PDB file as gemmi writes it, atoms N, CA and C in Angstrom:
CRYST1    1.000    1.000    1.000  90.00  90.00  90.00 P 1                      
ATOM      1  N   MET A   1      -5.313  43.593 -19.784  1.00  0.00           N  
ATOM      2  CA  MET A   1      -5.675  42.639 -18.752  1.00  0.00           C  
ATOM      3  C   MET A   1      -5.301  43.239 -17.392  1.00  0.00           C  
ATOM      4  N   PRO A   2      -6.218  43.281 -16.441  1.00  0.00           N  
ATOM      5  CA  PRO A   2      -5.912  43.859 -15.132  1.00  0.00           C  
ATOM      6  C   PRO A   2      -4.905  42.991 -14.371  1.00  0.00           C  
ATOM      7  N   ASP A   3      -4.140  43.653 -13.473  1.00  0.00           N  
ATOM      8  CA  ASP A   3      -3.140  42.946 -12.674  1.00  0.00           C  
ATOM      9  C   ASP A   3      -3.745  41.824 -11.840  1.00  0.00           C  
ATOM     10  N   THR A   4      -4.948  41.992 -11.352  1.00  0.00           N  
ATOM     11  CA  THR A   4      -5.551  40.961 -10.498  1.00  0.00           C  
ATOM     12  C   THR A   4      -5.751  39.662 -11.267  1.00  0.00           C  
ATOM     13  N   ALA A   5      -6.087  39.745 -12.552  1.00  0.00           N  
ATOM     14  CA  ALA A   5      -6.262  38.532 -13.357  1.00  0.00           C  
ATOM     15  C   ALA A   5      -4.931  37.810 -13.525  1.00  0.00           C  
ATOM     16  N   ILE A   6      -3.839  38.543 -13.730  1.00  0.00           N  
ATOM     17  CA  ILE A   6      -2.515  37.930 -13.874  1.00  0.00           C  
ATOM     18  C   ILE A   6      -2.109  37.266 -12.569  1.00  0.00           C  
ATOM     19  N   LYS A   7      -2.339  37.931 -11.445  1.00  0.00           N  
ATOM     20  CA  LYS A   7      -1.975  37.357 -10.151  1.00  0.00           C  
ATOM     21  C   LYS A   7      -2.724  36.056  -9.896  1.00  0.00           C  
ATOM     22  N   SER A   8      -4.018  36.043 -10.164  1.00  0.00           N  
ATOM     23  CA  SER A   8      -4.783  34.829  -9.872  1.00  0.00           C  
ATOM     24  C   SER A   8      -4.338  33.680 -10.771  1.00  0.00           C  
ATOM     25  N   GLU A   9      -3.967  33.944 -12.023  1.00  0.00           N  
ATOM     26  CA  GLU A   9      -3.474  32.886 -12.906  1.00  0.00           C  
ATOM     27  C   GLU A   9      -2.151  32.321 -12.397  1.00  0.00           C  
ATOM     28  N   THR A  10      -1.219  33.160 -11.990  1.00  0.00           N  
ATOM     29  CA  THR A  10       0.076  32.668 -11.496  1.00  0.00           C  
ATOM     30  C   THR A  10      -0.095  31.982 -10.151  1.00  0.00           C  
ATOM     31  N   GLN A  11      -0.996  32.441  -9.322  1.00  0.00           N  
ATOM     32  CA  GLN A  11      -1.225  31.790  -8.033  1.00  0.00           C  
ATOM     33  C   GLN A  11      -1.786  30.387  -8.236  1.00  0.00           C  
ATOM     34  N   GLN A  12      -2.627  30.208  -9.236  1.00  0.00           N  
ATOM     35  CA  GLN A  12      -3.209  28.901  -9.500  1.00  0.00           C  
ATOM     36  C   GLN A  12      -2.175  27.925 -10.053  1.00  0.00           C  
ATOM     37  N   GLN A  13      -1.155  28.401 -10.754  1.00  0.00           N  
ATOM     38  CA  GLN A  13      -0.165  27.523 -11.362  1.00  0.00           C  
ATOM     39  C   GLN A  13       0.855  27.020 -10.340  1.00  0.00           C  
ATOM     40  N   GLN A  14       1.069  27.738  -9.264  1.00  0.00           N  
ATOM     41  CA  GLN A  14       2.052  27.326  -8.271  1.00  0.00           C  
ATOM     42  C   GLN A  14       1.448  26.217  -7.401  1.00  0.00           C  
ATOM     43  N   PRO A  15       2.199  25.111  -7.212  1.00  0.00           N  
ATOM     44  CA  PRO A  15       1.663  24.040  -6.368  1.00  0.00           C  
ATOM     45  C   PRO A  15       1.538  24.512  -4.929  1.00  0.00           C  
ATOM     46  N   GLN A  16       0.453  24.129  -4.314  1.00  0.00           N  
ATOM     47  CA  GLN A  16       0.208  24.523  -2.932  1.00  0.00           C  
ATOM     48  C   GLN A  16       0.960  23.573  -2.005  1.00  0.00           C  
ATOM     49  N   GLU A  17       1.638  24.122  -0.999  1.00  0.00           N  
ATOM     50  CA  GLU A  17       2.352  23.277  -0.038  1.00  0.00           C  
ATOM     51  C   GLU A  17       1.342  22.568   0.846  1.00  0.00           C  
ATOM     52  N   LEU A  18       1.591  21.297   1.102  1.00  0.00           N  
ATOM     53  CA  LEU A  18       0.733  20.525   1.981  1.00  0.00           C  
ATOM     54  C   LEU A  18       1.400  20.367   3.331  1.00  0.00           C  
ATOM     55  N   GLU A  19       0.649  20.597   4.365  1.00  0.00           N  
ATOM     56  CA  GLU A  19       1.156  20.397   5.722  1.00  0.00           C  
ATOM     57  C   GLU A  19       0.610  19.079   6.229  1.00  0.00           C  
ATOM     58  N   THR A  20       1.438  18.271   6.834  1.00  0.00           N  
ATOM     59  CA  THR A  20       1.008  16.995   7.383  1.00  0.00           C  
ATOM     60  C   THR A  20       0.846  17.127   8.886  1.00  0.00           C  
ATOM     61  N   VAL A  21      -0.318  16.757   9.379  1.00  0.00           N  
ATOM     62  CA  VAL A  21      -0.576  16.747  10.820  1.00  0.00           C  
ATOM     63  C   VAL A  21      -1.172  15.389  11.177  1.00  0.00           C  
ATOM     64  N   ARG A  22      -0.859  14.917  12.372  1.00  0.00           N  
ATOM     65  CA  ARG A  22      -1.391  13.628  12.817  1.00  0.00           C  
ATOM     66  C   ARG A  22      -2.667  13.852  13.621  1.00  0.00           C  
ATOM     67  N   SER A  23      -3.662  13.079  13.277  1.00  0.00           N  
ATOM     68  CA  SER A  23      -4.932  13.113  13.982  1.00  0.00           C  
ATOM     69  C   SER A  23      -4.740  12.589  15.401  1.00  0.00           C  
ATOM     70  N   GLU A  24      -5.635  12.974  16.297  1.00  0.00           N  
ATOM     71  CA  GLU A  24      -5.607  12.419  17.656  1.00  0.00           C  
ATOM     72  C   GLU A  24      -5.898  10.924  17.620  1.00  0.00           C  
ATOM     73  N   LYS A  25      -6.542  10.455  16.550  1.00  0.00           N  
ATOM     74  CA  LYS A  25      -6.889   9.049  16.396  1.00  0.00           C  
ATOM     75  C   LYS A  25      -5.790   8.252  15.692  1.00  0.00           C  
ATOM     76  N   PHE A  26      -4.678   8.885  15.350  1.00  0.00           N  
ATOM     77  CA  PHE A  26      -3.585   8.231  14.630  1.00  0.00           C  
ATOM     78  C   PHE A  26      -3.095   7.018  15.404  1.00  0.00           C  
ATOM     79  N   ILE A  27      -2.926   5.891  14.684  1.00  0.00           N  
ATOM     80  CA  ILE A  27      -2.353   4.689  15.292  1.00  0.00           C  
ATOM     81  C   ILE A  27      -1.256   4.168  14.379  1.00  0.00           C  
ATOM     82  N   LYS A  28      -0.310   3.498  14.968  1.00  0.00           N  
ATOM     83  CA  LYS A  28       0.778   2.898  14.211  1.00  0.00           C  
ATOM     84  C   LYS A  28       0.755   1.406  14.514  1.00  0.00           C  
ATOM     85  N   ILE A  29       0.741   0.597  13.453  1.00  0.00           N  
ATOM     86  CA  ILE A  29       0.738  -0.851  13.638  1.00  0.00           C  
ATOM     87  C   ILE A  29       1.847  -1.460  12.803  1.00  0.00           C  
ATOM     88  N   TYR A  30       2.220  -2.667  13.152  1.00  0.00           N  
ATOM     89  CA  TYR A  30       3.142  -3.446  12.343  1.00  0.00           C  
ATOM     90  C   TYR A  30       2.299  -4.398  11.504  1.00  0.00           C  
ATOM     91  N   ALA A  31       2.624  -4.524  10.240  1.00  0.00           N  
ATOM     92  CA  ALA A  31       1.915  -5.461   9.371  1.00  0.00           C  
ATOM     93  C   ALA A  31       2.920  -6.209   8.510  1.00  0.00           C  
ATOM     94  N   ASN A  32       2.747  -7.527   8.440  1.00  0.00           N  
ATOM     95  CA  ASN A  32       3.536  -8.322   7.518  1.00  0.00           C  
ATOM     96  C   ASN A  32       2.614  -9.156   6.630  1.00  0.00           C  
ATOM     97  N   ALA A  33       1.352  -8.730   6.592  1.00  0.00           N  
ATOM     98  CA  ALA A  33       0.358  -9.373   5.743  1.00  0.00           C  
ATOM     99  C   ALA A  33      -0.624  -8.317   5.265  1.00  0.00           C  
ATOM    100  N   ALA A  34      -1.102  -8.484   4.043  1.00  0.00           N  
ATOM    101  CA  ALA A  34      -2.102  -7.570   3.504  1.00  0.00           C  
ATOM    102  C   ALA A  34      -3.034  -8.334   2.583  1.00  0.00           C  
ATOM    103  N   ASN A  35      -4.319  -8.154   2.774  1.00  0.00           N  
ATOM    104  CA  ASN A  35      -5.329  -8.725   1.880  1.00  0.00           C  
ATOM    105  C   ASN A  35      -5.896  -7.574   1.064  1.00  0.00           C  
ATOM    106  N   LEU A  36      -6.128  -7.820  -0.195  1.00  0.00           N  
ATOM    107  CA  LEU A  36      -6.664  -6.793  -1.077  1.00  0.00           C  
ATOM    108  C   LEU A  36      -8.019  -7.231  -1.599  1.00  0.00           C  
ATOM    109  N   GLU A  37      -9.013  -6.382  -1.398  1.00  0.00           N  
ATOM    110  CA  GLU A  37     -10.341  -6.601  -1.945  1.00  0.00           C  
ATOM    111  C   GLU A  37     -10.659  -5.395  -2.810  1.00  0.00           C  
ATOM    112  N   MET A  38     -11.408  -5.632  -3.891  1.00  0.00           N  
ATOM    113  CA  MET A  38     -11.752  -4.494  -4.737  1.00  0.00           C  
ATOM    114  C   MET A  38     -13.147  -4.649  -5.298  1.00  0.00           C  
ATOM    115  N   THR A  39     -13.736  -3.517  -5.562  1.00  0.00           N  
ATOM    116  CA  THR A  39     -15.015  -3.433  -6.239  1.00  0.00           C  
ATOM    117  C   THR A  39     -14.811  -2.457  -7.397  1.00  0.00           C  
ATOM    118  N   PRO A  40     -15.800  -2.274  -8.239  1.00  0.00           N  
ATOM    119  CA  PRO A  40     -15.640  -1.267  -9.302  1.00  0.00           C  
ATOM    120  C   PRO A  40     -15.453   0.148  -8.757  1.00  0.00           C  
ATOM    121  N   TRP A  41     -15.786   0.368  -7.478  1.00  0.00           N  
ATOM    122  CA  TRP A  41     -15.756   1.719  -6.909  1.00  0.00           C  
ATOM    123  C   TRP A  41     -14.595   1.979  -5.966  1.00  0.00           C  
ATOM    124  N   ASP A  42     -14.018   0.924  -5.367  1.00  0.00           N  
ATOM    125  CA  ASP A  42     -12.945   1.176  -4.409  1.00  0.00           C  
ATOM    126  C   ASP A  42     -12.060  -0.046  -4.196  1.00  0.00           C  
ATOM    127  N   PHE A  43     -10.920   0.211  -3.563  1.00  0.00           N  
ATOM    128  CA  PHE A  43      -9.978  -0.820  -3.150  1.00  0.00           C  
ATOM    129  C   PHE A  43      -9.970  -0.837  -1.629  1.00  0.00           C  
ATOM    130  N   ASN A  44      -9.908  -2.020  -1.059  1.00  0.00           N  
ATOM    131  CA  ASN A  44      -9.850  -2.166   0.390  1.00  0.00           C  
ATOM    132  C   ASN A  44      -8.613  -3.002   0.714  1.00  0.00           C  
ATOM    133  N   ILE A  45      -7.683  -2.424   1.450  1.00  0.00           N  
ATOM    134  CA  ILE A  45      -6.474  -3.148   1.849  1.00  0.00           C  
ATOM    135  C   ILE A  45      -6.578  -3.410   3.343  1.00  0.00           C  
ATOM    136  N   ILE A  46      -6.557  -4.692   3.719  1.00  0.00           N  
ATOM    137  CA  ILE A  46      -6.672  -5.088   5.115  1.00  0.00           C  
ATOM    138  C   ILE A  46      -5.287  -5.543   5.569  1.00  0.00           C  
ATOM    139  N   PHE A  47      -4.726  -4.823   6.531  1.00  0.00           N  
ATOM    140  CA  PHE A  47      -3.390  -5.132   7.031  1.00  0.00           C  
ATOM    141  C   PHE A  47      -3.485  -5.972   8.294  1.00  0.00           C  
ATOM    142  N   GLY A  48      -2.537  -6.879   8.434  1.00  0.00           N  
ATOM    143  CA  GLY A  48      -2.509  -7.730   9.610  1.00  0.00           C  
ATOM    144  C   GLY A  48      -1.121  -8.296   9.831  1.00  0.00           C  
ATOM    145  N   GLU A  49      -1.061  -9.231  10.762  1.00  0.00           N  
ATOM    146  CA  GLU A  49       0.219  -9.840  11.126  1.00  0.00           C  
ATOM    147  C   GLU A  49       0.080 -11.361  11.107  1.00  0.00           C  
ATOM    148  N   LEU A  50       1.016 -12.014  10.406  1.00  0.00           N  
ATOM    149  CA  LEU A  50       1.054 -13.475  10.409  1.00  0.00           C  
ATOM    150  C   LEU A  50       1.499 -13.947  11.781  1.00  0.00           C  
ATOM    151  N   LYS A  51       0.727 -14.838  12.365  1.00  0.00           N  
ATOM    152  CA  LYS A  51       1.068 -15.370  13.685  1.00  0.00           C  
ATOM    153  C   LYS A  51       0.834 -16.871  13.694  1.00  0.00           C  
ATOM    154  N   LYS A  52       1.590 -17.566  14.516  1.00  0.00           N  
ATOM    155  CA  LYS A  52       1.413 -19.006  14.652  1.00  0.00           C  
ATOM    156  C   LYS A  52       0.526 -19.257  15.860  1.00  0.00           C  
ATOM    157  N   SER A  53      -0.542 -20.006  15.651  1.00  0.00           N  
ATOM    158  CA  SER A  53      -1.473 -20.351  16.722  1.00  0.00           C  
ATOM    159  C   SER A  53      -1.596 -21.869  16.727  1.00  0.00           C  
ATOM    160  N   ASN A  54      -1.087 -22.484  17.774  1.00  0.00           N  
ATOM    161  CA  ASN A  54      -0.994 -23.950  17.851  1.00  0.00           C  
ATOM    162  C   ASN A  54      -0.187 -24.432  16.650  1.00  0.00           C  
ATOM    163  N   ASP A  55      -0.769 -25.257  15.807  1.00  0.00           N  
ATOM    164  CA  ASP A  55      -0.048 -25.742  14.622  1.00  0.00           C  
ATOM    165  C   ASP A  55      -0.485 -25.019  13.358  1.00  0.00           C  
ATOM    166  N   LYS A  56      -1.226 -23.932  13.504  1.00  0.00           N  
ATOM    167  CA  LYS A  56      -1.752 -23.190  12.366  1.00  0.00           C  
ATOM    168  C   LYS A  56      -1.089 -21.827  12.270  1.00  0.00           C  
ATOM    169  N   VAL A  57      -0.952 -21.348  11.041  1.00  0.00           N  
ATOM    170  CA  VAL A  57      -0.523 -19.968  10.825  1.00  0.00           C  
ATOM    171  C   VAL A  57      -1.778 -19.179  10.481  1.00  0.00           C  
ATOM    172  N   VAL A  58      -2.001 -18.101  11.215  1.00  0.00           N  
ATOM    173  CA  VAL A  58      -3.187 -17.271  10.992  1.00  0.00           C  
ATOM    174  C   VAL A  58      -2.758 -15.833  10.749  1.00  0.00           C  
ATOM    175  N   ILE A  59      -3.617 -15.086  10.083  1.00  0.00           N  
ATOM    176  CA  ILE A  59      -3.394 -13.652   9.920  1.00  0.00           C  
ATOM    177  C   ILE A  59      -4.333 -12.936  10.880  1.00  0.00           C  
ATOM    178  N   GLU A  60      -3.751 -12.223  11.818  1.00  0.00           N  
ATOM    179  CA  GLU A  60      -4.542 -11.406  12.744  1.00  0.00           C  
ATOM    180  C   GLU A  60      -4.702 -10.028  12.118  1.00  0.00           C  
ATOM    181  N   GLN A  61      -5.903  -9.733  11.625  1.00  0.00           N  
ATOM    182  CA  GLN A  61      -6.147  -8.473  10.930  1.00  0.00           C  
ATOM    183  C   GLN A  61      -6.236  -7.321  11.928  1.00  0.00           C  
ATOM    184  N   SER A  62      -5.619  -6.179  11.564  1.00  0.00           N  
ATOM    185  CA  SER A  62      -5.555  -5.032  12.467  1.00  0.00           C  
ATOM    186  C   SER A  62      -6.317  -3.813  11.967  1.00  0.00           C  
ATOM    187  N   VAL A  63      -6.202  -3.524  10.675  1.00  0.00           N  
ATOM    188  CA  VAL A  63      -6.796  -2.293  10.163  1.00  0.00           C  
ATOM    189  C   VAL A  63      -7.107  -2.454   8.671  1.00  0.00           C  
ATOM    190  N   ALA A  64      -8.163  -1.782   8.227  1.00  0.00           N  
ATOM    191  CA  ALA A  64      -8.518  -1.779   6.804  1.00  0.00           C  
ATOM    192  C   ALA A  64      -8.490  -0.342   6.297  1.00  0.00           C  
ATOM    193  N   ILE A  65      -7.924  -0.153   5.134  1.00  0.00           N  
ATOM    194  CA  ILE A  65      -7.873   1.151   4.484  1.00  0.00           C  
ATOM    195  C   ILE A  65      -8.639   1.034   3.171  1.00  0.00           C  
ATOM    196  N   THR A  66      -9.614   1.897   2.977  1.00  0.00           N  
ATOM    197  CA  THR A  66     -10.397   1.900   1.749  1.00  0.00           C  
ATOM    198  C   THR A  66     -10.058   3.157   0.964  1.00  0.00           C  
ATOM    199  N   MET A  67      -9.830   3.010  -0.347  1.00  0.00           N  
ATOM    200  CA  MET A  67      -9.482   4.159  -1.186  1.00  0.00           C  
ATOM    201  C   MET A  67     -10.066   3.985  -2.585  1.00  0.00           C  
ATOM    202  N   SER A  68     -10.113   5.079  -3.312  1.00  0.00           N  
ATOM    203  CA  SER A  68     -10.618   5.057  -4.685  1.00  0.00           C  
ATOM    204  C   SER A  68      -9.618   4.327  -5.582  1.00  0.00           C  
ATOM    205  N   PRO A  69     -10.071   3.816  -6.725  1.00  0.00           N  
ATOM    206  CA  PRO A  69      -9.130   3.189  -7.666  1.00  0.00           C  
ATOM    207  C   PRO A  69      -8.027   4.160  -8.104  1.00  0.00           C  
ATOM    208  N   GLN A  70      -8.364   5.441  -8.252  1.00  0.00           N  
ATOM    209  CA  GLN A  70      -7.365   6.433  -8.659  1.00  0.00           C  
ATOM    210  C   GLN A  70      -6.287   6.583  -7.584  1.00  0.00           C  
ATOM    211  N   HIS A  71      -6.696   6.623  -6.331  1.00  0.00           N  
ATOM    212  CA  HIS A  71      -5.727   6.751  -5.240  1.00  0.00           C  
ATOM    213  C   HIS A  71      -4.893   5.479  -5.115  1.00  0.00           C  
ATOM    214  N   ALA A  72      -5.523   4.312  -5.318  1.00  0.00           N  
ATOM    215  CA  ALA A  72      -4.781   3.051  -5.267  1.00  0.00           C  
ATOM    216  C   ALA A  72      -3.704   3.012  -6.351  1.00  0.00           C  
ATOM    217  N   LYS A  73      -4.033   3.488  -7.550  1.00  0.00           N  
ATOM    218  CA  LYS A  73      -3.049   3.501  -8.636  1.00  0.00           C  
ATOM    219  C   LYS A  73      -1.912   4.468  -8.321  1.00  0.00           C  
ATOM    220  N   ALA A  74      -2.248   5.625  -7.756  1.00  0.00           N  
ATOM    221  CA  ALA A  74      -1.212   6.595  -7.371  1.00  0.00           C  
ATOM    222  C   ALA A  74      -0.319   5.998  -6.282  1.00  0.00           C  
ATOM    223  N   LEU A  75      -0.918   5.333  -5.297  1.00  0.00           N  
ATOM    224  CA  LEU A  75      -0.149   4.699  -4.222  1.00  0.00           C  
ATOM    225  C   LEU A  75       0.768   3.619  -4.780  1.00  0.00           C  
ATOM    226  N   ALA A  76       0.264   2.818  -5.723  1.00  0.00           N  
ATOM    227  CA  ALA A  76       1.086   1.766  -6.337  1.00  0.00           C  
ATOM    228  C   ALA A  76       2.316   2.372  -7.008  1.00  0.00           C  
ATOM    229  N   GLY A  77       2.127   3.476  -7.704  1.00  0.00           N  
ATOM    230  CA  GLY A  77       3.257   4.134  -8.358  1.00  0.00           C  
ATOM    231  C   GLY A  77       4.278   4.649  -7.364  1.00  0.00           C  
ATOM    232  N   VAL A  78       3.800   5.238  -6.274  1.00  0.00           N  
ATOM    233  CA  VAL A  78       4.705   5.753  -5.234  1.00  0.00           C  
ATOM    234  C   VAL A  78       5.459   4.594  -4.581  1.00  0.00           C  
ATOM    235  N   LEU A  79       4.762   3.498  -4.289  1.00  0.00           N  
ATOM    236  CA  LEU A  79       5.427   2.340  -3.676  1.00  0.00           C  
ATOM    237  C   LEU A  79       6.511   1.763  -4.585  1.00  0.00           C  
ATOM    238  N   VAL A  80       6.209   1.617  -5.867  1.00  0.00           N  
ATOM    239  CA  VAL A  80       7.201   1.098  -6.816  1.00  0.00           C  
ATOM    240  C   VAL A  80       8.436   2.002  -6.840  1.00  0.00           C  
ATOM    241  N   GLY A  81       8.203   3.298  -6.886  1.00  0.00           N  
ATOM    242  CA  GLY A  81       9.323   4.243  -6.896  1.00  0.00           C  
ATOM    243  C   GLY A  81      10.182   4.139  -5.643  1.00  0.00           C  
ATOM    244  N   HIS A  82       9.534   4.017  -4.482  1.00  0.00           N  
ATOM    245  CA  HIS A  82      10.284   3.921  -3.230  1.00  0.00           C  
ATOM    246  C   HIS A  82      11.036   2.595  -3.118  1.00  0.00           C  
ATOM    247  N   VAL A  83      10.430   1.512  -3.595  1.00  0.00           N  
ATOM    248  CA  VAL A  83      11.126   0.212  -3.566  1.00  0.00           C  
ATOM    249  C   VAL A  83      12.365   0.271  -4.451  1.00  0.00           C  
ATOM    250  N   LYS A  84      12.238   0.858  -5.634  1.00  0.00           N  
ATOM    251  CA  LYS A  84      13.406   0.993  -6.528  1.00  0.00           C  
ATOM    252  C   LYS A  84      14.496   1.832  -5.875  1.00  0.00           C  
ATOM    253  N   GLN A  85      14.112   2.930  -5.238  1.00  0.00           N  
ATOM    254  CA  GLN A  85      15.083   3.795  -4.563  1.00  0.00           C  
ATOM    255  C   GLN A  85      15.762   3.042  -3.410  1.00  0.00           C  
ATOM    256  N   TYR A  86      14.991   2.288  -2.640  1.00  0.00           N  
ATOM    257  CA  TYR A  86      15.538   1.491  -1.537  1.00  0.00           C  
ATOM    258  C   TYR A  86      16.547   0.472  -2.065  1.00  0.00           C  
ATOM    259  N   GLU A  87      16.170  -0.221  -3.167  1.00  0.00           N  
ATOM    260  CA  GLU A  87      17.067  -1.236  -3.718  1.00  0.00           C  
ATOM    261  C   GLU A  87      18.348  -0.634  -4.268  1.00  0.00           C  
ATOM    262  N   LYS A  88      18.304   0.585  -4.768  1.00  0.00           N  
ATOM    263  CA  LYS A  88      19.528   1.256  -5.213  1.00  0.00           C  
ATOM    264  C   LYS A  88      20.456   1.506  -4.035  1.00  0.00           C  
ATOM    265  N   MET A  89      19.890   1.857  -2.888  1.00  0.00           N  
ATOM    266  CA  MET A  89      20.695   2.176  -1.707  1.00  0.00           C  
ATOM    267  C   MET A  89      21.187   0.925  -0.979  1.00  0.00           C  
ATOM    268  N   VAL A  90      20.332  -0.096  -0.864  1.00  0.00           N  
ATOM    269  CA  VAL A  90      20.613  -1.237   0.003  1.00  0.00           C  
ATOM    270  C   VAL A  90      20.885  -2.526  -0.758  1.00  0.00           C  
ATOM    271  N   GLY A  91      20.312  -2.659  -1.931  1.00  0.00           N  
ATOM    272  CA  GLY A  91      20.442  -3.901  -2.698  1.00  0.00           C  
ATOM    273  C   GLY A  91      19.078  -4.506  -2.948  1.00  0.00           C  
ATOM    274  N   GLU A  92      19.060  -5.497  -3.835  1.00  0.00           N  
ATOM    275  CA  GLU A  92      17.796  -6.115  -4.242  1.00  0.00           C  
ATOM    276  C   GLU A  92      17.077  -6.763  -3.073  1.00  0.00           C  
ATOM    277  N   ILE A  93      15.776  -6.599  -3.042  1.00  0.00           N  
ATOM    278  CA  ILE A  93      14.931  -7.256  -2.046  1.00  0.00           C  
ATOM    279  C   ILE A  93      14.541  -8.613  -2.620  1.00  0.00           C  
ATOM    280  N   ASN A  94      14.905  -9.673  -1.930  1.00  0.00           N  
ATOM    281  CA  ASN A  94      14.568 -11.025  -2.374  1.00  0.00           C  
ATOM    282  C   ASN A  94      13.310 -11.504  -1.665  1.00  0.00           C  
ATOM    283  N   LEU A  95      12.355 -12.004  -2.446  1.00  0.00           N  
ATOM    284  CA  LEU A  95      11.128 -12.544  -1.867  1.00  0.00           C  
ATOM    285  C   LEU A  95      11.311 -14.018  -1.589  1.00  0.00           C  
ATOM    286  N   PRO A  96      10.667 -14.534  -0.522  1.00  0.00           N  
ATOM    287  CA  PRO A  96      10.779 -15.966  -0.241  1.00  0.00           C  
ATOM    288  C   PRO A  96      10.145 -16.781  -1.364  1.00  0.00           C  
ATOM    289  N   GLN A  97      10.742 -17.921  -1.658  1.00  0.00           N  
ATOM    290  CA  GLN A  97      10.236 -18.803  -2.707  1.00  0.00           C  
ATOM    291  C   GLN A  97       9.345 -19.866  -2.083  1.00  0.00           C  
ATOM    292  N   PRO A  98       8.249 -20.245  -2.779  1.00  0.00           N  
ATOM    293  CA  PRO A  98       7.404 -21.321  -2.253  1.00  0.00           C  
ATOM    294  C   PRO A  98       8.163 -22.645  -2.299  1.00  0.00           C  
ATOM    295  N   PRO A  99       7.772 -23.605  -1.470  1.00  0.00           N  
ATOM    296  CA  PRO A  99       8.437 -24.911  -1.507  1.00  0.00           C  
ATOM    297  C   PRO A  99       8.385 -25.509  -2.904  1.00  0.00           C  
ATOM    298  N   GLU A 100       9.444 -26.230  -3.286  1.00  0.00           N  
ATOM    299  CA  GLU A 100       9.553 -26.783  -4.638  1.00  0.00           C  
ATOM    300  C   GLU A 100       8.498 -27.835  -4.939  1.00  0.00           C  
ATOM    301  N   ASN A 101       7.956 -28.502  -3.910  1.00  0.00           N  
ATOM    302  CA  ASN A 101       6.989 -29.577  -4.159  1.00  0.00           C  
ATOM    303  C   ASN A 101       5.587 -29.047  -4.460  1.00  0.00           C  
ATOM    304  N   GLN A 102       5.374 -27.739  -4.419  1.00  0.00           N  
ATOM    305  CA  GLN A 102       4.078 -27.174  -4.771  1.00  0.00           C  
ATOM    306  C   GLN A 102       4.005 -26.941  -6.265  1.00  0.00           C  
ATOM    307  N   THR A 103       2.903 -27.329  -6.876  1.00  0.00           N  
ATOM    308  CA  THR A 103       2.700 -27.037  -8.286  1.00  0.00           C  
ATOM    309  C   THR A 103       2.085 -25.658  -8.404  1.00  0.00           C  
ATOM    310  N   GLU A 104       2.085 -25.099  -9.596  1.00  0.00           N  
ATOM    311  CA  GLU A 104       1.484 -23.776  -9.818  1.00  0.00           C  
ATOM    312  C   GLU A 104       0.038 -23.754  -9.369  1.00  0.00           C  
ATOM    313  N   GLN A 105      -0.709 -24.849  -9.619  1.00  0.00           N  
ATOM    314  CA  GLN A 105      -2.125 -24.887  -9.287  1.00  0.00           C  
ATOM    315  C   GLN A 105      -2.365 -25.020  -7.792  1.00  0.00           C  
ATOM    316  N   SER A 106      -1.437 -25.619  -7.052  1.00  0.00           N  
ATOM    317  CA  SER A 106      -1.664 -25.827  -5.624  1.00  0.00           C  
ATOM    318  C   SER A 106      -1.115 -24.701  -4.766  1.00  0.00           C  
ATOM    319  N   LYS A 107      -0.468 -23.700  -5.387  1.00  0.00           N  
ATOM    320  CA  LYS A 107       0.077 -22.596  -4.610  1.00  0.00           C  
ATOM    321  C   LYS A 107      -1.066 -21.770  -4.026  1.00  0.00           C  
ATOM    322  N   PRO A 108      -0.979 -21.417  -2.760  1.00  0.00           N  
ATOM    323  CA  PRO A 108      -2.045 -20.616  -2.160  1.00  0.00           C  
ATOM    324  C   PRO A 108      -2.035 -19.196  -2.716  1.00  0.00           C  
ATOM    325  N   MET A 109      -3.167 -18.504  -2.590  1.00  0.00           N  
ATOM    326  CA  MET A 109      -3.268 -17.124  -3.053  1.00  0.00           C  
ATOM    327  C   MET A 109      -2.368 -16.209  -2.228  1.00  0.00           C  
ATOM    328  N   ALA A 110      -2.133 -16.575  -0.974  1.00  0.00           N  
ATOM    329  CA  ALA A 110      -1.317 -15.724  -0.110  1.00  0.00           C  
ATOM    330  C   ALA A 110       0.153 -15.998  -0.372  1.00  0.00           C  
ATOM    331  N   VAL A 111       0.894 -14.982  -0.759  1.00  0.00           N  
ATOM    332  CA  VAL A 111       2.320 -15.088  -0.982  1.00  0.00           C  
ATOM    333  C   VAL A 111       2.989 -14.024  -0.125  1.00  0.00           C  
ATOM    334  N   ALA A 112       3.867 -14.445   0.781  1.00  0.00           N  
ATOM    335  CA  ALA A 112       4.563 -13.519   1.672  1.00  0.00           C  
ATOM    336  C   ALA A 112       3.561 -12.611   2.379  1.00  0.00           C  
ATOM    337  N   GLY A 113       2.426 -13.177   2.763  1.00  0.00           N  
ATOM    338  CA  GLY A 113       1.446 -12.411   3.520  1.00  0.00           C  
ATOM    339  C   GLY A 113       0.550 -11.539   2.669  1.00  0.00           C  
ATOM    340  N   LEU A 114       0.653 -11.593   1.338  1.00  0.00           N  
ATOM    341  CA  LEU A 114      -0.209 -10.801   0.466  1.00  0.00           C  
ATOM    342  C   LEU A 114      -1.276 -11.708  -0.117  1.00  0.00           C  
ATOM    343  N   LYS A 115      -2.513 -11.266  -0.069  1.00  0.00           N  
ATOM    344  CA  LYS A 115      -3.609 -12.083  -0.549  1.00  0.00           C  
ATOM    345  C   LYS A 115      -4.626 -11.187  -1.256  1.00  0.00           C  
ATOM    346  N   THR A 116      -5.166 -11.667  -2.360  1.00  0.00           N  
ATOM    347  CA  THR A 116      -6.228 -10.941  -3.038  1.00  0.00           C  
ATOM    348  C   THR A 116      -7.509 -11.736  -2.937  1.00  0.00           C  
ATOM    349  N   ASN A 117      -8.617 -11.055  -2.794  1.00  0.00           N  
ATOM    350  CA  ASN A 117      -9.926 -11.738  -2.739  1.00  0.00           C  
ATOM    351  C   ASN A 117     -10.735 -11.337  -3.944  1.00  0.00           C  
TER     352      ASN A 117                                                      
END                                                                             
């Protein structure tokens, strides 16, 4: 086997380093709400901020991210891992509980700013 064939095989097995660069269009937003929409082909996560307007609470949507189901599953795994790591360092994250007078059937789809469509 020629040396060039061995080199190309070992080069392919080594993971390639990824460099992260920010686009000129990069924006940073705060979000405390997320709506999730999905189709058989993609997931769409719409981030926004819960705000009080007069006597109503509204979600002001800021940005939508669309990704493949495979990327969404990979992201879910990474998020779970990071939440577990955070809880080991800081302690358990407690989610707000819905009011006791709500029944299971009357609970809104949005929980802590998360909503699925």
